[in-house]
mmCIF file of the N, C-alpha and C atoms, coordinates in Angstrom:
data_MODEL
# 
_entry.id   MODEL 
# 
loop_
_atom_site.group_PDB 
_atom_site.id 
_atom_site.type_symbol 
_atom_site.label_atom_id 
_atom_site.label_alt_id 
_atom_site.label_comp_id 
_atom_site.label_asym_id 
_atom_site.label_entity_id 
_atom_site.label_seq_id 
_atom_site.pdbx_PDB_ins_code 
_atom_site.Cartn_x 
_atom_site.Cartn_y 
_atom_site.Cartn_z 
_atom_site.occupancy 
_atom_site.B_iso_or_equiv 
_atom_site.pdbx_formal_charge 
_atom_site.auth_seq_id 
_atom_site.auth_comp_id 
_atom_site.auth_asym_id 
_atom_site.auth_atom_id 
_atom_site.pdbx_PDB_model_num 
ATOM 1   N N  . MET A 1 1  ? -8.419  17.766  -5.922 1.00 0.00 ? 1  MET A N  1 
ATOM 2   C CA . MET A 1 1  ? -7.631  17.393  -4.760 1.00 0.00 ? 1  MET A CA 1 
ATOM 3   C C  . MET A 1 1  ? -8.084  16.105  -4.205 1.00 0.00 ? 1  MET A C  1 
ATOM 4   N N  . LEU A 1 2  ? -9.431  15.867  -3.975 1.00 0.00 ? 2  LEU A N  1 
ATOM 5   C CA . LEU A 1 2  ? -9.887  14.730  -3.329 1.00 0.00 ? 2  LEU A CA 1 
ATOM 6   C C  . LEU A 1 2  ? -9.690  13.609  -4.275 1.00 0.00 ? 2  LEU A C  1 
ATOM 7   N N  . GLY A 1 3  ? -9.891  13.780  -5.603 1.00 0.00 ? 3  GLY A N  1 
ATOM 8   C CA . GLY A 1 3  ? -9.737  12.695  -6.670 1.00 0.00 ? 3  GLY A CA 1 
ATOM 9   C C  . GLY A 1 3  ? -8.303  11.994  -6.552 1.00 0.00 ? 3  GLY A C  1 
ATOM 10  N N  . GLY A 1 4  ? -7.347  12.701  -6.411 1.00 0.00 ? 4  GLY A N  1 
ATOM 11  C CA . GLY A 1 4  ? -5.908  12.069  -6.172 1.00 0.00 ? 4  GLY A CA 1 
ATOM 12  C C  . GLY A 1 4  ? -5.960  11.204  -5.064 1.00 0.00 ? 4  GLY A C  1 
ATOM 13  N N  . ARG A 1 5  ? -6.515  11.412  -3.977 1.00 0.00 ? 5  ARG A N  1 
ATOM 14  C CA . ARG A 1 5  ? -6.515  10.454  -2.811 1.00 0.00 ? 5  ARG A CA 1 
ATOM 15  C C  . ARG A 1 5  ? -7.386  9.255   -3.023 1.00 0.00 ? 5  ARG A C  1 
ATOM 16  N N  . VAL A 1 6  ? -8.443  9.466   -3.601 1.00 0.00 ? 6  VAL A N  1 
ATOM 17  C CA . VAL A 1 6  ? -9.659  8.377   -3.706 1.00 0.00 ? 6  VAL A CA 1 
ATOM 18  C C  . VAL A 1 6  ? -9.057  7.372   -4.624 1.00 0.00 ? 6  VAL A C  1 
ATOM 19  N N  . GLN A 1 7  ? -8.355  7.464   -5.675 1.00 0.00 ? 7  GLN A N  1 
ATOM 20  C CA . GLN A 1 7  ? -8.012  6.530   -6.618 1.00 0.00 ? 7  GLN A CA 1 
ATOM 21  C C  . GLN A 1 7  ? -7.104  5.197   -5.954 1.00 0.00 ? 7  GLN A C  1 
ATOM 22  N N  . PRO A 1 8  ? -5.988  5.877   -5.211 1.00 0.00 ? 8  PRO A N  1 
ATOM 23  C CA . PRO A 1 8  ? -5.149  4.841   -4.621 1.00 0.00 ? 8  PRO A CA 1 
ATOM 24  C C  . PRO A 1 8  ? -5.997  3.999   -3.538 1.00 0.00 ? 8  PRO A C  1 
ATOM 25  N N  . ILE A 1 9  ? -6.890  4.669   -2.823 1.00 0.00 ? 9  ILE A N  1 
ATOM 26  C CA . ILE A 1 9  ? -7.828  3.815   -1.775 1.00 0.00 ? 9  ILE A CA 1 
ATOM 27  C C  . ILE A 1 9  ? -8.755  2.833   -2.566 1.00 0.00 ? 9  ILE A C  1 
ATOM 28  N N  . LEU A 1 10 ? -9.326  3.319   -3.655 1.00 0.00 ? 10 LEU A N  1 
ATOM 29  C CA . LEU A 1 10 ? -10.160 2.351   -4.502 1.00 0.00 ? 10 LEU A CA 1 
ATOM 30  C C  . LEU A 1 10 ? -9.130  1.103   -5.007 1.00 0.00 ? 10 LEU A C  1 
ATOM 31  N N  . ARG A 1 11 ? -8.057  1.500   -5.342 1.00 0.00 ? 11 ARG A N  1 
ATOM 32  C CA . ARG A 1 11 ? -7.145  0.556   -5.958 1.00 0.00 ? 11 ARG A CA 1 
ATOM 33  C C  . ARG A 1 11 ? -6.865  -0.555  -4.916 1.00 0.00 ? 11 ARG A C  1 
ATOM 34  N N  . ARG A 1 12 ? -6.553  0.044   -3.735 1.00 0.00 ? 12 ARG A N  1 
ATOM 35  C CA . ARG A 1 12 ? -6.295  -0.964  -2.566 1.00 0.00 ? 12 ARG A CA 1 
ATOM 36  C C  . ARG A 1 12 ? -7.506  -1.791  -2.211 1.00 0.00 ? 12 ARG A C  1 
ATOM 37  N N  . ALA A 1 13 ? -8.563  -1.131  -2.219 1.00 0.00 ? 13 ALA A N  1 
ATOM 38  C CA . ALA A 1 13 ? -9.868  -1.890  -1.754 1.00 0.00 ? 13 ALA A CA 1 
ATOM 39  C C  . ALA A 1 13 ? -10.035 -3.001  -2.860 1.00 0.00 ? 13 ALA A C  1 
ATOM 40  N N  . ARG A 1 14 ? -9.830  -2.811  -4.215 1.00 0.00 ? 14 ARG A N  1 
ATOM 41  C CA . ARG A 1 14 ? -10.025 -3.888  -5.091 1.00 0.00 ? 14 ARG A CA 1 
ATOM 42  C C  . ARG A 1 14 ? -8.942  -4.957  -4.941 1.00 0.00 ? 14 ARG A C  1 
ATOM 43  N N  . THR A 1 15 ? -7.765  -4.639  -4.636 1.00 0.00 ? 15 THR A N  1 
ATOM 44  C CA . THR A 1 15 ? -6.665  -5.681  -4.334 1.00 0.00 ? 15 THR A CA 1 
ATOM 45  C C  . THR A 1 15 ? -7.109  -6.508  -3.236 1.00 0.00 ? 15 THR A C  1 
ATOM 46  N N  . THR A 1 16 ? -7.469  -5.851  -2.215 1.00 0.00 ? 16 THR A N  1 
ATOM 47  C CA . THR A 1 16 ? -7.712  -6.515  -1.006 1.00 0.00 ? 16 THR A CA 1 
ATOM 48  C C  . THR A 1 16 ? -9.212  -7.520  -1.249 1.00 0.00 ? 16 THR A C  1 
ATOM 49  N N  . SER A 1 17 ? -10.196 -6.905  -1.842 1.00 0.00 ? 17 SER A N  1 
ATOM 50  C CA . SER A 1 17 ? -11.223 -7.610  -2.193 1.00 0.00 ? 17 SER A CA 1 
ATOM 51  C C  . SER A 1 17 ? -10.932 -8.860  -3.115 1.00 0.00 ? 17 SER A C  1 
ATOM 52  N N  . SER A 1 18 ? -9.909  -8.831  -4.126 1.00 0.00 ? 18 SER A N  1 
ATOM 53  C CA . SER A 1 18 ? -9.560  -10.044 -4.917 1.00 0.00 ? 18 SER A CA 1 
ATOM 54  C C  . SER A 1 18 ? -8.806  -10.858 -4.091 1.00 0.00 ? 18 SER A C  1 
ATOM 55  N N  . ARG A 1 19 ? -8.075  -10.453 -3.184 1.00 0.00 ? 19 ARG A N  1 
ATOM 56  C CA . ARG A 1 19 ? -7.355  -11.492 -2.232 1.00 0.00 ? 19 ARG A CA 1 
ATOM 57  C C  . ARG A 1 19 ? -8.362  -12.236 -1.333 1.00 0.00 ? 19 ARG A C  1 
ATOM 58  N N  . LEU A 1 20 ? -9.322  -11.598 -0.902 1.00 0.00 ? 20 LEU A N  1 
ATOM 59  C CA . LEU A 1 20 ? -10.329 -12.174 -0.024 1.00 0.00 ? 20 LEU A CA 1 
ATOM 60  C C  . LEU A 1 20 ? -11.076 -13.158 -0.822 1.00 0.00 ? 20 LEU A C  1 
ATOM 61  N N  . VAL A 1 21 ? -11.468 -12.791 -2.110 1.00 0.00 ? 21 VAL A N  1 
ATOM 62  C CA . VAL A 1 21 ? -12.222 -13.749 -2.987 1.00 0.00 ? 21 VAL A CA 1 
ATOM 63  C C  . VAL A 1 21 ? -11.289 -15.089 -3.280 1.00 0.00 ? 21 VAL A C  1 
ATOM 64  N N  . GLY A 1 22 ? -10.062 -14.745 -3.545 1.00 0.00 ? 22 GLY A N  1 
ATOM 65  C CA . GLY A 1 22 ? -9.110  -15.864 -3.789 1.00 0.00 ? 22 GLY A CA 1 
ATOM 66  C C  . GLY A 1 22 ? -8.959  -16.821 -2.485 1.00 0.00 ? 22 GLY A C  1 
ATOM 67  N N  . ARG A 1 23 ? -8.891  -16.246 -1.305 1.00 0.00 ? 23 ARG A N  1 
ATOM 68  C CA . ARG A 1 23 ? -8.891  -17.160 -0.144 1.00 0.00 ? 23 ARG A CA 1 
ATOM 69  C C  . ARG A 1 23 ? -10.117 -17.673 0.203  1.00 0.00 ? 23 ARG A C  1 
ATOM 70  N N  . LEU A 1 24 ? -11.271 -17.245 -0.176 1.00 0.00 ? 24 LEU A N  1 
ATOM 71  C CA . LEU A 1 24 ? -12.657 -17.778 0.174  1.00 0.00 ? 24 LEU A CA 1 
ATOM 72  C C  . LEU A 1 24 ? -12.822 -19.053 -0.816 1.00 0.00 ? 24 LEU A C  1 
ATOM 73  N N  . GLN A 1 25 ? -12.282 -18.824 -2.151 1.00 0.00 ? 25 GLN A N  1 
ATOM 74  C CA . GLN A 1 25 ? -12.367 -19.975 -3.163 1.00 0.00 ? 25 GLN A CA 1 
ATOM 75  C C  . GLN A 1 25 ? -11.396 -21.014 -2.745 1.00 0.00 ? 25 GLN A C  1 
ATOM 76  N N  . GLU A 1 26 ? -10.318 -20.675 -2.232 1.00 0.00 ? 26 GLU A N  1 
ATOM 77  C CA . GLU A 1 26 ? -9.325  -21.672 -1.748 1.00 0.00 ? 26 GLU A CA 1 
ATOM 78  C C  . GLU A 1 26 ? -9.870  -22.404 -0.500 1.00 0.00 ? 26 GLU A C  1 
ATOM 79  N N  . ALA A 1 27 ? -10.379 -21.902 0.326  1.00 0.00 ? 27 ALA A N  1 
ATOM 80  C CA . ALA A 1 27 ? -11.192 -22.511 1.567  1.00 0.00 ? 27 ALA A CA 1 
ATOM 81  C C  . ALA A 1 27 ? -12.067 -23.376 1.008  1.00 0.00 ? 27 ALA A C  1 
ATOM 82  N N  . HIS A 1 28 ? -13.062 -22.839 0.209  1.00 0.00 ? 28 HIS A N  1 
ATOM 83  C CA . HIS A 1 28 ? -14.119 -23.669 -0.430 1.00 0.00 ? 28 HIS A CA 1 
ATOM 84  C C  . HIS A 1 28 ? -13.748 -24.855 -1.012 1.00 0.00 ? 28 HIS A C  1 
ATOM 85  N N  . SER A 1 29 ? -12.597 -24.862 -1.831 1.00 0.00 ? 29 SER A N  1 
ATOM 86  C CA . SER A 1 29 ? -12.064 -25.897 -2.495 1.00 0.00 ? 29 SER A CA 1 
ATOM 87  C C  . SER A 1 29 ? -11.485 -26.989 -1.645 1.00 0.00 ? 29 SER A C  1 
ATOM 88  N N  . LEU A 1 30 ? -10.699 -26.524 -0.499 1.00 0.00 ? 30 LEU A N  1 
ATOM 89  C CA . LEU A 1 30 ? -10.289 -27.538 0.511  1.00 0.00 ? 30 LEU A CA 1 
ATOM 90  C C  . LEU A 1 30 ? -11.411 -28.305 1.349  1.00 0.00 ? 30 LEU A C  1 
ATOM 91  N N  . ARG A 1 31 ? -12.451 -27.549 1.432  1.00 0.00 ? 31 ARG A N  1 
ATOM 92  C CA . ARG A 1 31 ? -13.616 -27.936 2.246  1.00 0.00 ? 31 ARG A CA 1 
ATOM 93  C C  . ARG A 1 31 ? -14.220 -29.032 1.261  1.00 0.00 ? 31 ARG A C  1 
ATOM 94  N N  . MET A 1 32 ? -14.498 -28.769 0.169  1.00 0.00 ? 32 MET A N  1 
ATOM 95  C CA . MET A 1 32 ? -15.037 -29.874 -0.799 1.00 0.00 ? 32 MET A CA 1 
ATOM 96  C C  . MET A 1 32 ? -14.159 -31.057 -0.822 1.00 0.00 ? 32 MET A C  1 
ATOM 97  N N  . GLU A 1 33 ? -12.900 -30.792 -0.963 1.00 0.00 ? 33 GLU A N  1 
ATOM 98  C CA . GLU A 1 33 ? -11.914 -32.055 -0.905 1.00 0.00 ? 33 GLU A CA 1 
ATOM 99  C C  . GLU A 1 33 ? -12.063 -32.880 0.245  1.00 0.00 ? 33 GLU A C  1 
ATOM 100 N N  . ALA A 1 34 ? -12.210 -32.094 1.358  1.00 0.00 ? 34 ALA A N  1 
ATOM 101 C CA . ALA A 1 34 ? -12.439 -32.870 2.655  1.00 0.00 ? 34 ALA A CA 1 
ATOM 102 C C  . ALA A 1 34 ? -13.838 -33.647 2.754  1.00 0.00 ? 34 ALA A C  1 
ATOM 103 N N  . LEU A 1 35 ? -14.799 -32.985 2.171  1.00 0.00 ? 35 LEU A N  1 
ATOM 104 C CA . LEU A 1 35 ? -15.999 -33.826 2.183  1.00 0.00 ? 35 LEU A CA 1 
ATOM 105 C C  . LEU A 1 35 ? -15.980 -34.865 1.261  1.00 0.00 ? 35 LEU A C  1 
ATOM 106 N N  . LEU A 1 36 ? -15.421 -34.710 0.122  1.00 0.00 ? 36 LEU A N  1 
ATOM 107 C CA . LEU A 1 36 ? -15.346 -35.866 -0.694 1.00 0.00 ? 36 LEU A CA 1 
ATOM 108 C C  . LEU A 1 36 ? -14.607 -36.963 -0.177 1.00 0.00 ? 36 LEU A C  1 
ATOM 109 N N  . GLY A 1 37 ? -13.483 -36.691 0.559  1.00 0.00 ? 37 GLY A N  1 
ATOM 110 C CA . GLY A 1 37 ? -12.636 -37.581 1.105  1.00 0.00 ? 37 GLY A CA 1 
ATOM 111 C C  . GLY A 1 37 ? -13.458 -38.397 2.194  1.00 0.00 ? 37 GLY A C  1 
ATOM 112 N N  . ASP A 1 38 ? -14.242 -37.631 3.038  1.00 0.00 ? 38 ASP A N  1 
ATOM 113 C CA . ASP A 1 38 ? -15.159 -38.378 4.056  1.00 0.00 ? 38 ASP A CA 1 
ATOM 114 C C  . ASP A 1 38 ? -15.956 -39.417 3.285  1.00 0.00 ? 38 ASP A C  1 
ATOM 115 N N  . LEU A 1 39 ? -16.728 -39.124 2.050  1.00 0.00 ? 39 LEU A N  1 
ATOM 116 C CA . LEU A 1 39 ? -17.560 -39.931 1.486  1.00 0.00 ? 39 LEU A CA 1 
ATOM 117 C C  . LEU A 1 39 ? -16.885 -41.179 0.870  1.00 0.00 ? 39 LEU A C  1 
ATOM 118 N N  . SER A 1 40 ? -15.720 -41.205 0.802  1.00 0.00 ? 40 SER A N  1 
ATOM 119 C CA . SER A 1 40 ? -15.043 -42.272 0.152  1.00 0.00 ? 40 SER A CA 1 
ATOM 120 C C  . SER A 1 40 ? -14.593 -43.329 1.378  1.00 0.00 ? 40 SER A C  1 
ATOM 121 N N  . ARG A 1 41 ? -14.712 -42.986 2.649  1.00 0.00 ? 41 ARG A N  1 
ATOM 122 C CA . ARG A 1 41 ? -14.584 -43.988 3.631  1.00 0.00 ? 41 ARG A CA 1 
ATOM 123 C C  . ARG A 1 41 ? -15.780 -44.858 3.912  1.00 0.00 ? 41 ARG A C  1 
ATOM 124 N N  . PRO A 1 42 ? -15.576 -46.108 4.455  1.00 0.00 ? 42 PRO A N  1 
ATOM 125 C CA . PRO A 1 42 ? -16.895 -46.799 4.779  1.00 0.00 ? 42 PRO A CA 1 
ATOM 126 C C  . PRO A 1 42 ? -17.705 -46.109 5.723  1.00 0.00 ? 42 PRO A C  1 
ATOM 127 N N  . LEU A 1 43 ? -18.972 -46.243 5.685  1.00 0.00 ? 43 LEU A N  1 
ATOM 128 C CA . LEU A 1 43 ? -19.930 -45.723 6.709  1.00 0.00 ? 43 LEU A CA 1 
ATOM 129 C C  . LEU A 1 43 ? -20.214 -46.853 7.660  1.00 0.00 ? 43 LEU A C  1 
ATOM 130 N N  . LEU A 1 44 ? -20.463 -46.605 8.790  1.00 0.00 ? 44 LEU A N  1 
ATOM 131 C CA . LEU A 1 44 ? -20.991 -47.417 9.846  1.00 0.00 ? 44 LEU A CA 1 
ATOM 132 C C  . LEU A 1 44 ? -22.571 -47.141 9.919  1.00 0.00 ? 44 LEU A C  1 
ATOM 133 N N  . VAL A 1 45 ? -23.287 -48.151 9.774  1.00 0.00 ? 45 VAL A N  1 
ATOM 134 C CA . VAL A 1 45 ? -24.733 -48.181 9.758  1.00 0.00 ? 45 VAL A CA 1 
ATOM 135 C C  . VAL A 1 45 ? -25.238 -48.957 11.125 1.00 0.00 ? 45 VAL A C  1 
ATOM 136 N N  . VAL A 1 46 ? -26.036 -48.355 11.703 1.00 0.00 ? 46 VAL A N  1 
ATOM 137 C CA . VAL A 1 46 ? -26.685 -49.031 13.010 1.00 0.00 ? 46 VAL A CA 1 
ATOM 138 C C  . VAL A 1 46 ? -28.016 -49.809 12.294 1.00 0.00 ? 46 VAL A C  1 
ATOM 139 N N  . THR A 1 47 ? -28.148 -50.994 12.556 1.00 0.00 ? 47 THR A N  1 
ATOM 140 C CA . THR A 1 47 ? -29.209 -51.687 12.000 1.00 0.00 ? 47 THR A CA 1 
ATOM 141 C C  . THR A 1 47 ? -30.202 -52.121 13.104 1.00 0.00 ? 47 THR A C  1 
ATOM 142 N N  . SER A 1 48 ? -29.874 -52.204 14.285 1.00 0.00 ? 48 SER A N  1 
ATOM 143 C CA . SER A 1 48 ? -30.745 -52.567 15.448 1.00 0.00 ? 48 SER A CA 1 
ATOM 144 C C  . SER A 1 48 ? -30.116 -51.937 16.828 1.00 0.00 ? 48 SER A C  1 
ATOM 145 N N  . ILE A 1 49 ? -31.121 -51.617 17.545 1.00 0.00 ? 49 ILE A N  1 
ATOM 146 C CA . ILE A 1 49 ? -30.756 -50.957 18.909 1.00 0.00 ? 49 ILE A CA 1 
ATOM 147 C C  . ILE A 1 49 ? -31.400 -51.925 19.963 1.00 0.00 ? 49 ILE A C  1 
ATOM 148 N N  . ASN A 1 50 ? -30.461 -52.384 20.764 1.00 0.00 ? 50 ASN A N  1 
ATOM 149 C CA . ASN A 1 50 ? -31.114 -53.232 21.945 1.00 0.00 ? 50 ASN A CA 1 
ATOM 150 C C  . ASN A 1 50 ? -32.042 -52.570 22.858 1.00 0.00 ? 50 ASN A C  1 
ATOM 151 N N  . SER A 1 51 ? -33.240 -53.139 22.796 1.00 0.00 ? 51 SER A N  1 
ATOM 152 C CA . SER A 1 51 ? -34.342 -52.630 23.513 1.00 0.00 ? 51 SER A CA 1 
ATOM 153 C C  . SER A 1 51 ? -34.058 -52.270 24.969 1.00 0.00 ? 51 SER A C  1 
ATOM 154 N N  . SER A 1 52 ? -33.378 -53.207 25.604 1.00 0.00 ? 52 SER A N  1 
ATOM 155 C CA . SER A 1 52 ? -32.944 -52.971 27.000 1.00 0.00 ? 52 SER A CA 1 
ATOM 156 C C  . SER A 1 52 ? -32.260 -51.669 27.304 1.00 0.00 ? 52 SER A C  1 
ATOM 157 N N  . ILE A 1 53 ? -31.517 -51.278 26.278 1.00 0.00 ? 53 ILE A N  1 
ATOM 158 C CA . ILE A 1 53 ? -30.573 -50.048 26.463 1.00 0.00 ? 53 ILE A CA 1 
ATOM 159 C C  . ILE A 1 53 ? -31.718 -48.689 26.315 1.00 0.00 ? 53 ILE A C  1 
ATOM 160 N N  . VAL A 1 54 ? -32.532 -48.962 25.412 1.00 0.00 ? 54 VAL A N  1 
ATOM 161 C CA . VAL A 1 54 ? -33.569 -47.701 25.233 1.00 0.00 ? 54 VAL A CA 1 
ATOM 162 C C  . VAL A 1 54 ? -34.360 -47.667 26.377 1.00 0.00 ? 54 VAL A C  1 
ATOM 163 N N  . ASN A 1 55 ? -34.853 -48.847 26.880 1.00 0.00 ? 55 ASN A N  1 
ATOM 164 C CA . ASN A 1 55 ? -35.793 -48.740 28.068 1.00 0.00 ? 55 ASN A CA 1 
ATOM 165 C C  . ASN A 1 55 ? -35.237 -48.717 29.352 1.00 0.00 ? 55 ASN A C  1 
ATOM 166 N N  . SER A 1 56 ? -33.786 -48.334 29.423 1.00 0.00 ? 56 SER A N  1 
ATOM 167 C CA . SER A 1 56 ? -33.156 -48.276 30.683 1.00 0.00 ? 56 SER A CA 1 
ATOM 168 C C  . SER A 1 56 ? -33.800 -47.371 31.624 1.00 0.00 ? 56 SER A C  1 
ATOM 169 N N  . PRO A 1 57 ? -33.796 -47.805 33.044 1.00 0.00 ? 57 PRO A N  1 
ATOM 170 C CA . PRO A 1 57 ? -34.643 -46.944 33.960 1.00 0.00 ? 57 PRO A CA 1 
ATOM 171 C C  . PRO A 1 57 ? -33.883 -45.579 34.238 1.00 0.00 ? 57 PRO A C  1 
ATOM 172 N N  . GLU A 1 58 ? -32.536 -45.571 34.011 1.00 0.00 ? 58 GLU A N  1 
ATOM 173 C CA . GLU A 1 58 ? -31.762 -44.547 34.213 1.00 0.00 ? 58 GLU A CA 1 
ATOM 174 C C  . GLU A 1 58 ? -32.140 -43.457 33.038 1.00 0.00 ? 58 GLU A C  1 
ATOM 175 N N  . LEU A 1 59 ? -32.482 -43.843 31.863 1.00 0.00 ? 59 LEU A N  1 
ATOM 176 C CA . LEU A 1 59 ? -32.755 -42.977 30.849 1.00 0.00 ? 59 LEU A CA 1 
ATOM 177 C C  . LEU A 1 59 ? -34.124 -42.360 31.089 1.00 0.00 ? 59 LEU A C  1 
ATOM 178 N N  . VAL A 1 60 ? -34.971 -43.310 31.669 1.00 0.00 ? 60 VAL A N  1 
ATOM 179 C CA . VAL A 1 60 ? -36.453 -42.881 31.702 1.00 0.00 ? 60 VAL A CA 1 
ATOM 180 C C  . VAL A 1 60 ? -36.447 -41.839 32.934 1.00 0.00 ? 60 VAL A C  1 
ATOM 181 N N  . GLU A 1 61 ? -35.618 -41.977 33.850 1.00 0.00 ? 61 GLU A N  1 
ATOM 182 C CA . GLU A 1 61 ? -35.556 -40.934 34.989 1.00 0.00 ? 61 GLU A CA 1 
ATOM 183 C C  . GLU A 1 61 ? -34.959 -39.668 34.420 1.00 0.00 ? 61 GLU A C  1 
ATOM 184 N N  . ARG A 1 62 ? -33.981 -39.720 33.702 1.00 0.00 ? 62 ARG A N  1 
ATOM 185 C CA . ARG A 1 62 ? -33.466 -38.420 33.089 1.00 0.00 ? 62 ARG A CA 1 
ATOM 186 C C  . ARG A 1 62 ? -34.336 -37.721 32.209 1.00 0.00 ? 62 ARG A C  1 
ATOM 187 N N  . LYS A 1 63 ? -35.217 -38.553 31.532 1.00 0.00 ? 63 LYS A N  1 
ATOM 188 C CA . LYS A 1 63 ? -36.361 -37.742 30.677 1.00 0.00 ? 63 LYS A CA 1 
ATOM 189 C C  . LYS A 1 63 ? -37.335 -37.020 31.414 1.00 0.00 ? 63 LYS A C  1 
ATOM 190 N N  . ARG A 1 64 ? -37.660 -37.673 32.661 1.00 0.00 ? 64 ARG A N  1 
ATOM 191 C CA . ARG A 1 64 ? -38.588 -37.000 33.510 1.00 0.00 ? 64 ARG A CA 1 
ATOM 192 C C  . ARG A 1 64 ? -38.037 -35.892 34.302 1.00 0.00 ? 64 ARG A C  1 
ATOM 193 N N  . ALA A 1 65 ? -36.757 -35.807 34.491 1.00 0.00 ? 65 ALA A N  1 
ATOM 194 C CA . ALA A 1 65 ? -36.194 -34.572 35.255 1.00 0.00 ? 65 ALA A CA 1 
ATOM 195 C C  . ALA A 1 65 ? -36.108 -33.369 34.545 1.00 0.00 ? 65 ALA A C  1 
# 
């Protein structure tokens, strides 16, 4: 009697699991496409920082607080 009820439940669980795996793979694929798309854009590189900005009294006061 119990075996008759367990089979449909297991079948549904496998189907749900397969759907979740499919969605996970799709999300991963979209994420990878987004990451690769970002890498194709030019990157901004900061080569120097103005020392007057770094040594600003306001920043020094914030660090002490």
